[in-house]
N, CA, C and O atoms as a GROMACS GRO file, in nm:
protein
  392
    1MET      N    1   0.741   2.034  -2.205
    1MET     CA    2   0.629   1.970  -2.141
    1MET      C    3   0.668   1.826  -2.104
    1MET      O    4   0.718   1.751  -2.187
    2THR      N    5   0.646   1.790  -1.978
    2THR     CA    6   0.678   1.654  -1.934
    2THR      C    7   0.554   1.568  -1.941
    2THR      O    8   0.442   1.613  -1.917
    3SER      N    9   0.576   1.444  -1.974
    3SER     CA   10   0.462   1.352  -1.980
    3SER      C   11   0.476   1.251  -1.866
    3SER      O   12   0.582   1.194  -1.843
    4GLU      N   13   0.366   1.232  -1.795
    4GLU     CA   14   0.364   1.137  -1.686
    4GLU      C   15   0.317   1.002  -1.738
    4GLU      O   16   0.242   0.993  -1.835
    5THR      N   17   0.363   0.897  -1.671
    5THR     CA   18   0.320   0.763  -1.705
    5THR      C   19   0.198   0.727  -1.621
    5THR      O   20   0.196   0.748  -1.500
    6TYR      N   21   0.098   0.674  -1.686
    6TYR     CA   22  -0.023   0.628  -1.618
    6TYR      C   23  -0.052   0.485  -1.662
    6TYR      O   24  -0.029   0.448  -1.777
    7TYR      N   25  -0.103   0.406  -1.569
    7TYR     CA   26  -0.143   0.270  -1.599
    7TYR      C   27  -0.294   0.259  -1.598
    7TYR      O   28  -0.362   0.329  -1.523
    8THR      N   29  -0.347   0.170  -1.681
    8THR     CA   30  -0.490   0.138  -1.674
    8THR      C   31  -0.512   0.049  -1.553
    8THR      O   32  -0.416  -0.001  -1.494
    9LEU      N   33  -0.636   0.028  -1.517
    9LEU     CA   34  -0.665  -0.063  -1.406
    9LEU      C   35  -0.616  -0.205  -1.435
    9LEU      O   36  -0.564  -0.272  -1.346
   10ASP      N   37  -0.633  -0.249  -1.558
   10ASP     CA   38  -0.586  -0.383  -1.595
   10ASP      C   39  -0.435  -0.395  -1.581
   10ASP      O   40  -0.385  -0.494  -1.528
   11GLU      N   41  -0.362  -0.295  -1.629
   11GLU     CA   42  -0.215  -0.297  -1.618
   11GLU      C   43  -0.171  -0.293  -1.472
   11GLU      O   44  -0.081  -0.367  -1.431
   12ALA      N   45  -0.235  -0.206  -1.394
   12ALA     CA   46  -0.199  -0.193  -1.252
   12ALA      C   47  -0.230  -0.323  -1.177
   12ALA      O   48  -0.151  -0.366  -1.093
   13ALA      N   49  -0.343  -0.384  -1.207
   13ALA     CA   50  -0.380  -0.510  -1.142
   13ALA      C   51  -0.278  -0.618  -1.174
   13ALA      O   52  -0.243  -0.699  -1.087
   14GLN      N   53  -0.233  -0.620  -1.296
   14GLN     CA   54  -0.133  -0.719  -1.336
   14GLN      C   55   0.000  -0.694  -1.264
   14GLN      O   56   0.065  -0.789  -1.220
   15ILE      N   57   0.040  -0.569  -1.252
   15ILE     CA   58   0.164  -0.534  -1.184
   15ILE      C   59   0.158  -0.574  -1.037
   15ILE      O   60   0.252  -0.633  -0.984
   16LEU      N   61   0.046  -0.541  -0.970
   16LEU     CA   62   0.032  -0.569  -0.827
   16LEU      C   63  -0.017  -0.710  -0.797
   16LEU      O   64  -0.023  -0.751  -0.681
   17LYS      N   65  -0.051  -0.785  -0.903
   17LYS     CA   66  -0.105  -0.920  -0.889
   17LYS      C   67  -0.232  -0.919  -0.802
   17LYS      O   68  -0.247  -0.999  -0.710
   18LEU      N   69  -0.320  -0.827  -0.834
   18LEU     CA   70  -0.449  -0.812  -0.767
   18LEU      C   71  -0.559  -0.811  -0.871
   18LEU      O   72  -0.533  -0.795  -0.990
   19HIS      N   73  -0.681  -0.826  -0.825
   19HIS     CA   74  -0.796  -0.818  -0.914
   19HIS      C   75  -0.831  -0.671  -0.936
   19HIS      O   76  -0.811  -0.588  -0.847
   20THR      N   77  -0.883  -0.639  -1.053
   20THR     CA   78  -0.919  -0.500  -1.082
   20THR      C   79  -1.026  -0.448  -0.985
   20THR      O   80  -1.028  -0.329  -0.953
   21GLN      N   81  -1.114  -0.536  -0.938
   21GLN     CA   82  -1.217  -0.492  -0.842
   21GLN      C   83  -1.154  -0.449  -0.709
   21GLN      O   84  -1.206  -0.360  -0.642
   22THR      N   85  -1.042  -0.512  -0.672
   22THR     CA   86  -0.970  -0.470  -0.551
   22THR      C   87  -0.921  -0.327  -0.568
   22THR      O   88  -0.932  -0.245  -0.477
   23LEU      N   89  -0.865  -0.298  -0.685
   23LEU     CA   90  -0.817  -0.162  -0.712
   23LEU      C   91  -0.932  -0.062  -0.714
   23LEU      O   92  -0.920   0.049  -0.662
   24ARG      N   93  -1.043  -0.101  -0.773
   24ARG     CA   94  -1.161  -0.012  -0.774
   24ARG      C   95  -1.207   0.017  -0.630
   24ARG      O   96  -1.243   0.130  -0.598
   25ARG      N   97  -1.206  -0.086  -0.546
   25ARG     CA   98  -1.247  -0.068  -0.406
   25ARG      C   99  -1.150   0.027  -0.335
   25ARG      O  100  -1.192   0.117  -0.262
   26TRP      N  101  -1.020   0.008  -0.357
   26TRP     CA  102  -0.920   0.096  -0.296
   26TRP      C  103  -0.939   0.241  -0.341
   26TRP      O  104  -0.923   0.334  -0.262
   27ILE      N  105  -0.973   0.259  -0.467
   27ILE     CA  106  -0.997   0.395  -0.520
   27ILE      C  107  -1.119   0.454  -0.450
   27ILE      O  108  -1.116   0.569  -0.406
   28ARG      N  109  -1.226   0.376  -0.442
   28ARG     CA  110  -1.349   0.422  -0.376
   28ARG      C  111  -1.324   0.457  -0.229
   28ARG      O  112  -1.379   0.554  -0.178
   29GLN      N  113  -1.240   0.377  -0.162
   29GLN     CA  114  -1.212   0.398  -0.020
   29GLN      C  115  -1.108   0.509   0.003
   29GLN      O  116  -1.084   0.549   0.116
   30GLY      N  117  -1.048   0.557  -0.104
   30GLY     CA  118  -0.948   0.663  -0.091
   30GLY      C  119  -0.808   0.611  -0.060
   30GLY      O  120  -0.719   0.690  -0.031
   31LYS      N  121  -0.788   0.481  -0.065
   31LYS     CA  122  -0.657   0.422  -0.038
   31LYS      C  123  -0.562   0.435  -0.158
   31LYS      O  124  -0.440   0.431  -0.143
   32LEU      N  125  -0.620   0.452  -0.275
   32LEU     CA  126  -0.541   0.458  -0.398
   32LEU      C  127  -0.586   0.577  -0.482
   32LEU      O  128  -0.698   0.577  -0.533
   33PRO      N  129  -0.500   0.678  -0.495
   33PRO     CA  130  -0.537   0.792  -0.579
   33PRO      C  131  -0.544   0.751  -0.726
   33PRO      O  132  -0.461   0.673  -0.773
   34ALA      N  133  -0.640   0.802  -0.796
   34ALA     CA  134  -0.655   0.772  -0.938
   34ALA      C  135  -0.704   0.896  -1.010
   34ALA      O  136  -0.767   0.984  -0.951
   35ARG      N  137  -0.673   0.902  -1.136
   35ARG     CA  138  -0.720   1.012  -1.221
   35ARG      C  139  -0.817   0.954  -1.322
   35ARG      O  140  -0.801   0.841  -1.369
   36ARG      N  141  -0.916   1.032  -1.353
   36ARG     CA  142  -1.013   0.989  -1.455
   36ARG      C  143  -0.975   1.050  -1.589
   36ARG      O  144  -0.948   1.170  -1.600
   37PHE      N  145  -0.974   0.965  -1.689
   37PHE     CA  146  -0.959   1.009  -1.826
   37PHE      C  147  -1.082   0.956  -1.898
   37PHE      O  148  -1.089   0.839  -1.935
   38GLY      N  149  -1.177   1.042  -1.917
   38GLY     CA  150  -1.306   0.998  -1.971
   38GLY      C  151  -1.377   0.916  -1.865
   38GLY      O  152  -1.400   0.963  -1.754
   39ARG      N  153  -1.413   0.795  -1.899
   39ARG     CA  154  -1.482   0.707  -1.804
   39ARG      C  155  -1.388   0.607  -1.739
   39ARG      O  156  -1.432   0.522  -1.661
   40GLN      N  157  -1.259   0.615  -1.771
   40GLN     CA  158  -1.164   0.517  -1.719
   40GLN      C  159  -1.069   0.579  -1.618
   40GLN      O  160  -1.036   0.698  -1.627
   41PHE      N  161  -1.026   0.497  -1.522
   41PHE     CA  162  -0.928   0.540  -1.424
   41PHE      C  163  -0.787   0.516  -1.479
   41PHE      O  164  -0.763   0.422  -1.553
   42ARG      N  165  -0.696   0.604  -1.440
   42ARG     CA  166  -0.554   0.586  -1.469
   42ARG      C  167  -0.478   0.605  -1.339
   42ARG      O  168  -0.513   0.689  -1.256
   43LEU      N  169  -0.372   0.526  -1.323
   43LEU     CA  170  -0.297   0.525  -1.198
   43LEU      C  171  -0.150   0.555  -1.224
   43LEU      O  172  -0.091   0.506  -1.320
   44ARG      N  173  -0.091   0.637  -1.137
   44ARG     CA  174   0.050   0.670  -1.150
   44ARG      C  175   0.135   0.562  -1.083
   44ARG      O  176   0.092   0.504  -0.983
   45PRO      N  177   0.253   0.534  -1.135
   45PRO     CA  178   0.341   0.430  -1.077
   45PRO      C  179   0.372   0.455  -0.930
   45PRO      O  180   0.372   0.361  -0.850
   46GLU      N  181   0.399   0.581  -0.892
   46GLU     CA  182   0.433   0.610  -0.751
   46GLU      C  183   0.314   0.584  -0.658
   46GLU      O  184   0.333   0.546  -0.543
   47ASP      N  185   0.192   0.605  -0.708
   47ASP     CA  186   0.074   0.576  -0.627
   47ASP      C  187   0.056   0.425  -0.610
   47ASP      O  188   0.014   0.379  -0.504
   48LEU      N  189   0.090   0.349  -0.714
   48LEU     CA  190   0.083   0.203  -0.704
   48LEU      C  191   0.184   0.152  -0.602
   48LEU      O  192   0.151   0.064  -0.522
   49GLU      N  193   0.305   0.206  -0.604
   49GLU     CA  194   0.408   0.164  -0.508
   49GLU      C  195   0.364   0.194  -0.365
   49GLU      O  196   0.381   0.111  -0.276
   50ARG      N  197   0.309   0.311  -0.344
   50ARG     CA  198   0.263   0.351  -0.211
   50ARG      C  199   0.150   0.258  -0.164
   50ARG      O  200   0.149   0.216  -0.048
   51ALA      N  201   0.057   0.228  -0.252
   51ALA     CA  202  -0.055   0.140  -0.216
   51ALA      C  203  -0.005  -0.002  -0.187
   51ALA      O  204  -0.055  -0.068  -0.097
   52ALA      N  205   0.093  -0.049  -0.265
   52ALA     CA  206   0.148  -0.182  -0.243
   52ALA      C  207   0.218  -0.190  -0.108
   52ALA      O  208   0.203  -0.290  -0.036
   53ARG      N  209   0.294  -0.087  -0.071
   53ARG     CA  210   0.361  -0.084   0.060
   53ARG      C  211   0.258  -0.082   0.171
   53ARG      O  212   0.271  -0.155   0.270
   54SER      N  213   0.157  -0.001   0.156
   54SER     CA  214   0.051   0.009   0.257
   54SER      C  215  -0.021  -0.124   0.273
   54SER      O  216  -0.052  -0.166   0.384
   55SER      N  217  -0.046  -0.190   0.162
   55SER     CA  218  -0.114  -0.320   0.164
   55SER      C  219  -0.027  -0.424   0.235
   55SER      O  220  -0.077  -0.504   0.313
   56ALA      N  221   0.103  -0.421   0.208
   56ALA     CA  222   0.196  -0.514   0.274
   56ALA      C  223   0.200  -0.487   0.424
   56ALA      O  224   0.204  -0.581   0.504
   57ASP      N  225   0.201  -0.360   0.463
   57ASP     CA  226   0.202  -0.324   0.605
   57ASP      C  227   0.074  -0.373   0.673
   57ASP      O  228   0.079  -0.421   0.786
   58ASP      N  229  -0.039  -0.360   0.605
   58ASP     CA  230  -0.166  -0.407   0.660
   58ASP      C  231  -0.164  -0.559   0.679
   58ASP      O  232  -0.213  -0.611   0.779
   59GLU      N  233  -0.104  -0.628   0.581
   59GLU     CA  234  -0.095  -0.774   0.590
   59GLU      C  235  -0.007  -0.816   0.707
   59GLU      O  236  -0.039  -0.912   0.777
   60ILE      N  237   0.102  -0.745   0.729
   60ILE     CA  238   0.191  -0.775   0.842
   60ILE      C  239   0.116  -0.753   0.973
   60ILE      O  240   0.126  -0.835   1.065
   61ALA      N  241   0.042  -0.644   0.981
   61ALA     CA  242  -0.035  -0.616   1.103
   61ALA      C  243  -0.140  -0.725   1.126
   61ALA      O  244  -0.162  -0.767   1.239
   62ASP      N  245  -0.206  -0.770   1.018
   62ASP     CA  246  -0.304  -0.876   1.031
   62ASP      C  247  -0.239  -1.005   1.080
   62ASP      O  248  -0.296  -1.076   1.163
   63ASN      N  249  -0.119  -1.036   1.028
   63ASN     CA  250  -0.047  -1.156   1.071
   63ASN      C  251  -0.009  -1.147   1.217
   63ASN      O  252  -0.020  -1.246   1.290
   64ARG      N  253   0.035  -1.031   1.262
   64ARG     CA  254   0.071  -1.015   1.403
   64ARG      C  255  -0.052  -1.034   1.491
   64ARG      O  256  -0.044  -1.096   1.597
   65HIS      N  257  -0.164  -0.981   1.447
   65HIS     CA  258  -0.288  -0.997   1.523
   65HIS      C  259  -0.324  -1.146   1.532
   65HIS      O  260  -0.362  -1.195   1.638
   66PHE      N  261  -0.313  -1.216   1.421
   66PHE     CA  262  -0.342  -1.359   1.419
   66PHE      C  263  -0.247  -1.433   1.513
   66PHE      O  264  -0.290  -1.522   1.586
   67ASP      N  265  -0.118  -1.397   1.510
   67ASP     CA  266  -0.020  -1.462   1.598
   67ASP      C  267  -0.057  -1.443   1.745
   67ASP      O  268  -0.047  -1.536   1.825
   68ARG      N  269  -0.101  -1.322   1.781
   68ARG     CA  270  -0.141  -1.296   1.920
   68ARG      C  271  -0.264  -1.380   1.958
   68ARG      O  272  -0.271  -1.433   2.069
   69LEU      N  273  -0.359  -1.391   1.866
   69LEU     CA  274  -0.477  -1.473   1.893
   69LEU      C  275  -0.441  -1.621   1.908
   69LEU      O  276  -0.492  -1.690   1.995
   70ALA      N  277  -0.351  -1.667   1.820
   70ALA     CA  278  -0.308  -1.807   1.827
   70ALA      C  279  -0.236  -1.834   1.958
   70ALA      O  280  -0.258  -1.936   2.022
   71LEU      N  281  -0.149  -1.742   1.998
   71LEU     CA  282  -0.076  -1.758   2.123
   71LEU      C  283  -0.171  -1.761   2.242
   71LEU      O  284  -0.154  -1.841   2.334
   72ALA      N  285  -0.271  -1.675   2.240
   72ALA     CA  286  -0.370  -1.674   2.348
   72ALA      C  287  -0.444  -1.807   2.353
   72ALA      O  288  -0.472  -1.859   2.461
   73GLY      N  289  -0.476  -1.861   2.237
   73GLY     CA  290  -0.544  -1.991   2.232
   73GLY      C  291  -0.455  -2.103   2.285
   73GLY      O  292  -0.503  -2.192   2.355
   74LEU      N  293  -0.326  -2.099   2.252
   74LEU     CA  294  -0.233  -2.200   2.301
   74LEU      C  295  -0.211  -2.188   2.451
   74LEU      O  296  -0.194  -2.288   2.520
   75ALA      N  297  -0.212  -2.065   2.502
   75ALA     CA  298  -0.190  -2.044   2.645
   75ALA      C  299  -0.298  -2.116   2.726
   75ALA      O  300  -0.272  -2.160   2.838
   76GLU      N  301  -0.417  -2.128   2.670
   76GLU     CA  302  -0.523  -2.199   2.741
   76GLU      C  303  -0.496  -2.350   2.748
   76GLU      O  304  -0.546  -2.418   2.838
   77LEU      N  305  -0.418  -2.402   2.653
   77LEU     CA  306  -0.388  -2.545   2.651
   77LEU      C  307  -0.282  -2.583   2.755
   77LEU      O  308  -0.285  -2.694   2.808
   78TRP      N  309  -0.190  -2.493   2.783
   78TRP     CA  310  -0.084  -2.520   2.879
   78TRP      C  311  -0.122  -2.469   3.017
   78TRP      O  312  -0.219  -2.395   3.033
   79ASP      N  313  -0.045  -2.509   3.115
   79ASP     CA  314  -0.072  -2.468   3.252
   79ASP      C  315  -0.053  -2.319   3.274
   79ASP      O  316  -0.125  -2.257   3.351
   80ASN      N  317   0.045  -2.262   3.204
   80ASN     CA  318   0.072  -2.120   3.222
   80ASN      C  319   0.123  -2.060   3.091
   80ASN      O  320   0.160  -2.133   3.000
   81GLU      N  321   0.124  -1.929   3.083
   81GLU     CA  322   0.161  -1.860   2.960
   81GLU      C  323   0.308  -1.881   2.925
   81GLU      O  324   0.343  -1.882   2.807
   82GLU      N  325   0.395  -1.898   3.026
   82GLU     CA  326   0.537  -1.919   2.997
   82GLU      C  327   0.558  -2.043   2.912
   82GLU      O  328   0.643  -2.045   2.823
   83ASP      N  329   0.481  -2.149   2.940
   83ASP     CA  330   0.494  -2.270   2.860
   83ASP      C  331   0.447  -2.245   2.716
   83ASP      O  332   0.504  -2.301   2.622
   84ALA      N  333   0.345  -2.163   2.699
   84ALA     CA  334   0.289  -2.137   2.567
   84ALA      C  335   0.386  -2.061   2.479
   84ALA      O  336   0.384  -2.077   2.357
   85ILE      N  337   0.471  -1.978   2.539
   85ILE     CA  338   0.563  -1.898   2.457
   85ILE      C  339   0.706  -1.949   2.465
   85ILE      O  340   0.800  -1.878   2.428
   86TYR      N  341   0.724  -2.069   2.512
   86TYR     CA  342   0.856  -2.127   2.526
   86TYR      C  343   0.918  -2.145   2.387
   86TYR      O  344   0.861  -2.213   2.302
   87ASP      N  345   1.034  -2.083   2.365
   87ASP     CA  346   1.095  -2.085   2.233
   87ASP      C  347   1.171  -2.214   2.204
   87ASP      O  348   1.172  -2.260   2.089
   88ASP      N  349   1.234  -2.274   2.304
   88ASP     CA  350   1.318  -2.390   2.279
   88ASP      C  351   1.234  -2.517   2.289
   88ASP      O  352   1.240  -2.589   2.388
   89TRP      N  353   1.156  -2.542   2.186
   89TRP     CA  354   1.061  -2.653   2.188
   89TRP      C  355   1.130  -2.788   2.196
   89TRP      O  356   1.073  -2.884   2.247
   90GLN      N  357   1.254  -2.796   2.145
   90GLN     CA  358   1.324  -2.925   2.150
   90GLN      C  359   1.353  -2.966   2.293
   90GLN      O  360   1.337  -3.083   2.329
   91LYS      N  361   1.395  -2.871   2.375
   91LYS     CA  362   1.418  -2.902   2.517
   91LYS      C  363   1.285  -2.928   2.587
   91LYS      O  364   1.274  -3.019   2.670
   92LEU      N  365   1.184  -2.849   2.554
   92LEU     CA  366   1.054  -2.864   2.618
   92LEU      C  367   0.997  -3.004   2.596
   92LEU      O  368   0.942  -3.064   2.689
   93TYR      N  369   1.011  -3.056   2.474
   93TYR     CA  370   0.955  -3.185   2.442
   93TYR      C  371   1.058  -3.298   2.438
   93TYR      O  372   1.028  -3.409   2.395
   94SER      N  373   1.179  -3.268   2.483
   94SER     CA  374   1.288  -3.366   2.486
   94SER      C  375   1.311  -3.430   2.350
   94SER      O  376   1.336  -3.550   2.338
   95ALA      N  377   1.303  -3.347   2.248
   95ALA     CA  378   1.325  -3.396   2.111
   95ALA      C  379   1.474  -3.411   2.087
   95ALA      O  380   1.553  -3.325   2.127
   96ALA      N  381   1.511  -3.517   2.023
   96ALA     CA  382   1.652  -3.541   1.993
   96ALA      C  383   1.695  -3.457   1.875
   96ALA      O  384   1.621  -3.444   1.777
   97GLU      N  385   1.811  -3.400   1.885
   97GLU     CA  386   1.863  -3.322   1.772
   97GLU      C  387   1.929  -3.419   1.675
   97GLU      O  388   1.983  -3.522   1.713
   98GLY      N  389   1.922  -3.380   1.549
   98GLY     CA  390   1.993  -3.468   1.459
   98GLY      C  391   1.967  -3.451   1.318
   98GLY      O  392   2.023  -3.522   1.236
   0.00000   0.00000   0.00000
């Protein structure tokens, strides 16, 4: 008989550096599979890893969305979009290297 490792919500929250209520919300939303043992949830390590990767991917997507919004806002400040996305800012602003 093999025994699986399960973490309590407190242990999982500490591992992922999240609040236990965040984990409860993820369980409710179906983002994080959990097993019930009595009245308490238990989480498998592989499910925690999958949820952590998914959370990181969501954060990256949110950052990209923010970057696009910021770029759109900057484009309004310049005469044209090419100036807003100009990568070589030192040449653009005649900044001295050094």
